[in-house]
One Martini backbone bead per residue (centre of mass of N, CA, C, O) as a GRO file, in nm:
protein
  166
    1MET     BB    1   1.580   0.985   1.453
    2ARG     BB    2   1.423   0.934   1.162
    3GLU     BB    3   1.405   1.084   0.853
    4SER     BB    4   1.133   1.120   0.648
    5LEU     BB    5   0.997   1.069   0.350
    6SER     BB    6   0.772   1.277   0.146
    7ARG     BB    7   0.446   1.276  -0.019
    8SER     BB    8   0.202   1.435  -0.242
    9VAL     BB    9  -0.126   1.359  -0.403
   10ASP     BB   10  -0.353   1.425  -0.637
   11LEU     BB   11  -0.695   1.264  -0.682
   12PRO     BB   12  -0.950   1.364  -0.885
   13GLU     BB   13  -0.970   1.061  -0.995
   14PRO     BB   14  -0.972   0.724  -1.018
   15ALA     BB   15  -0.739   0.707  -1.233
   16ALA     BB   16  -0.522   0.831  -1.040
   17THR     BB   17  -0.496   0.585  -0.857
   18ALA     BB   18  -0.382   0.399  -1.075
   19ASP     BB   19  -0.138   0.576  -1.136
   20LEU     BB   20  -0.014   0.559  -0.856
   21ALA     BB   21   0.026   0.256  -0.854
   22GLY     BB   22   0.222   0.254  -1.092
   23ALA     BB   23   0.437   0.433  -0.959
   24ILE     BB   24   0.493   0.254  -0.719
   25VAL     BB   25   0.579  -0.003  -0.870
   26ARG     BB   26   0.816   0.139  -1.030
   27ALA     BB   27   0.964   0.221  -0.746
   28LEU     BB   28   1.005  -0.052  -0.692
   29PRO     BB   29   1.142  -0.325  -0.676
   30ALA     BB   30   1.128  -0.601  -0.868
   31ARG     BB   31   1.142  -0.763  -0.571
   32PRO     BB   32   0.926  -0.700  -0.291
   33GLN     BB   33   1.035  -0.872  -0.069
   34GLY     BB   34   0.919  -0.791   0.258
   35TRP     BB   35   0.723  -0.583   0.203
   36MET     BB   36   0.534  -0.287   0.342
   37ILE     BB   37   0.211  -0.156   0.272
   38LEU     BB   38   0.034   0.115   0.408
   39LEU     BB   39  -0.327   0.176   0.446
   40GLN     BB   40  -0.491   0.483   0.500
   41GLY     BB   41  -0.837   0.554   0.593
   42GLU     BB   42  -1.134   0.604   0.536
   43LEU     BB   43  -1.414   0.511   0.445
   44GLY     BB   44  -1.391   0.528   0.093
   45SER     BB   45  -1.086   0.651   0.020
   46GLY     BB   46  -0.915   0.396  -0.151
   47LYS     BB   47  -0.764   0.142  -0.051
   48SER     BB   48  -0.874  -0.091  -0.231
   49THR     BB   49  -0.823   0.048  -0.498
   50LEU     BB   50  -0.516   0.061  -0.466
   51ALA     BB   51  -0.462  -0.239  -0.423
   52ARG     BB   52  -0.580  -0.333  -0.694
   53ALA     BB   53  -0.389  -0.160  -0.871
   54ILE     BB   54  -0.129  -0.289  -0.779
   55LEU     BB   55  -0.197  -0.574  -0.872
   56ARG     BB   56  -0.229  -0.503  -1.169
   57GLU     BB   57   0.062  -0.386  -1.205
   58LEU     BB   58   0.187  -0.679  -1.123
   59GLY     BB   59  -0.026  -0.885  -1.308
   60TYR     BB   60  -0.311  -0.906  -1.199
   61HIS     BB   61  -0.646  -1.030  -1.348
   62GLY     BB   62  -0.833  -1.090  -1.131
   63ALA     BB   63  -1.007  -1.100  -0.870
   64VAL     BB   64  -1.046  -0.836  -0.594
   65PRO     BB   65  -1.126  -0.881  -0.298
   66SER     BB   66  -1.213  -0.794  -0.003
   67PRO     BB   67  -1.054  -0.870   0.324
   68THR     BB   68  -1.264  -0.821   0.557
   69TYR     BB   69  -1.334  -1.140   0.621
   70THR     BB   70  -1.057  -1.297   0.557
   71LEU     BB   71  -0.804  -1.071   0.596
   72VAL     BB   72  -0.659  -1.266   0.371
   73GLU     BB   73  -0.522  -1.220   0.034
   74PRO     BB   74  -0.376  -1.420  -0.196
   75TYR     BB   75  -0.119  -1.358  -0.464
   76THR     BB   76   0.009  -1.542  -0.730
   77LEU     BB   77   0.301  -1.469  -0.890
   78PRO     BB   78   0.577  -1.525  -1.068
   79GLU     BB   79   0.769  -1.333  -0.860
   80ILE     BB   80   0.523  -1.305  -0.640
   81THR     BB   81   0.366  -1.262  -0.331
   82VAL     BB   82   0.050  -1.122  -0.245
   83TYR     BB   83  -0.080  -0.951   0.049
   84HIS     BB   84  -0.409  -0.880   0.135
   85VAL     BB   85  -0.480  -0.676   0.420
   86ASP     BB   86  -0.732  -0.666   0.690
   87LEU     BB   87  -0.751  -0.490   1.022
   88TYR     BB   88  -1.032  -0.391   1.126
   89ARG     BB   89  -1.084  -0.667   1.323
   90ILE     BB   90  -0.831  -0.591   1.482
   91GLY     BB   91  -0.689  -0.530   1.817
   92ASP     BB   92  -0.389  -0.669   1.806
   93VAL     BB   93  -0.077  -0.802   1.766
   94ALA     BB   94  -0.149  -1.098   1.862
   95GLU     BB   95  -0.357  -1.155   1.620
   96LEU     BB   96  -0.157  -1.195   1.382
   97GLU     BB   97  -0.081  -1.498   1.432
   98PHE     BB   98  -0.365  -1.606   1.348
   99LEU     BB   99  -0.295  -1.517   1.040
  100GLY     BB  100   0.011  -1.585   0.974
  101TRP     BB  101   0.218  -1.346   0.957
  102SER     BB  102   0.504  -1.488   0.932
  103ASP     BB  103   0.415  -1.619   0.645
  104LEU     BB  104   0.417  -1.320   0.485
  105GLU     BB  105   0.732  -1.232   0.451
  106ASP     BB  106   0.784  -1.339   0.142
  107GLY     BB  107   0.619  -1.091   0.056
  108LEU     BB  108   0.380  -0.860  -0.032
  109ARG     BB  109   0.236  -0.621   0.186
  110ILE     BB  110  -0.106  -0.509   0.193
  111VAL     BB  111  -0.229  -0.275   0.442
  112GLU     BB  112  -0.523  -0.234   0.600
  113TRP     BB  113  -0.559  -0.076   0.893
  114PRO     BB  114  -0.280  -0.030   1.071
  115GLU     BB  115  -0.389   0.126   1.330
  116ARG     BB  116  -0.481  -0.141   1.480
  117VAL     BB  117  -0.144  -0.187   1.458
  118PRO     BB  118   0.095   0.030   1.546
  119GLU     BB  119   0.359  -0.151   1.517
  120LEU     BB  120   0.374  -0.140   1.197
  121LEU     BB  121   0.520   0.132   1.157
  122ALA     BB  122   0.806  -0.001   1.238
  123ARG     BB  123   0.780  -0.231   0.983
  124GLY     BB  124   0.739  -0.059   0.755
  125ASP     BB  125   0.789   0.121   0.435
  126LEU     BB  126   0.492   0.229   0.343
  127LEU     BB  127   0.277   0.515   0.362
  128VAL     BB  128  -0.077   0.554   0.279
  129ARG     BB  129  -0.274   0.844   0.286
  130LEU     BB  130  -0.622   0.873   0.257
  131GLU     BB  131  -0.823   1.153   0.135
  132TYR     BB  132  -1.043   1.388   0.120
  133ALA     BB  133  -1.067   1.619  -0.182
  134GLY     BB  134  -1.325   1.733  -0.247
  135GLY     BB  135  -1.405   1.530  -0.529
  136GLY     BB  136  -1.159   1.370  -0.423
  137ARG     BB  137  -0.821   1.292  -0.357
  138ARG     BB  138  -0.551   1.228  -0.119
  139ALA     BB  139  -0.199   1.149  -0.110
  140ALA     BB  140   0.009   1.042   0.157
  141LEU     BB  141   0.358   0.979   0.163
  142LEU     BB  142   0.564   0.752   0.371
  143GLY     BB  143   0.864   0.676   0.493
  144LEU     BB  144   0.957   0.392   0.718
  145SER     BB  145   1.218   0.334   0.554
  146ALA     BB  146   1.490   0.332   0.367
  147ARG     BB  147   1.346   0.189   0.126
  148GLY     BB  148   1.101   0.378   0.126
  149ASP     BB  149   1.263   0.633   0.060
  150GLU     BB  150   1.373   0.530  -0.212
  151CYS     BB  151   1.102   0.506  -0.344
  152LEU     BB  152   1.018   0.808  -0.308
  153ALA     BB  153   1.260   0.923  -0.472
  154ARG     BB  154   1.137   0.787  -0.747
  155LEU     BB  155   0.841   0.903  -0.777
  156PRO     BB  156   0.844   1.177  -0.934
  157GLN     BB  157   0.916   1.056  -1.215
  158GLN     BB  158   0.662   0.879  -1.229
  159LEU     BB  159   0.450   1.109  -1.198
  160ALA     BB  160   0.536   1.290  -1.436
  161ALA     BB  161   0.457   1.075  -1.656
  162LEU     BB  162   0.133   1.118  -1.546
  163SER     BB  163   0.062   1.418  -1.444
  164LEU     BB  164   0.148   1.392  -1.149
  165SER     BB  165   0.193   1.590  -0.862
  166PRO     BB  166   0.401   1.608  -0.569
   0.00000   0.00000   0.00000
């Protein structure tokens, strides 16, 4: 069994979530094609906020609606397509093909509610668990693949530049 790298970060205010998104994007490879970032957390814990901030850091400047009803929102950027996916209403792995899941492998997938399809943990690269912590939030990050671990290994220097401590 693979030993995963992990980090955790306090997010005392919403701006810290945007800072974390920037650190994650800078720790990713220049073209994260085929990557999957999984976002877990209770309702309101900041999953969509983090997904929006990642999209902004990647250079997307338009509206970023929650994909709760559409299930998949694609964003075409000059270097990559990003798919923001919400699995809250999905019951099992078989339903992913109805979403055109295999067609999303060419881009970066940011997936909310991955626990609805537990098999994704074996296919993902990075898991970000968001939880309430006092008046703010806390993010626990876990590498799910070797490249996810490499990303997390680069994260402390990115967080230090933002005054967020891992």
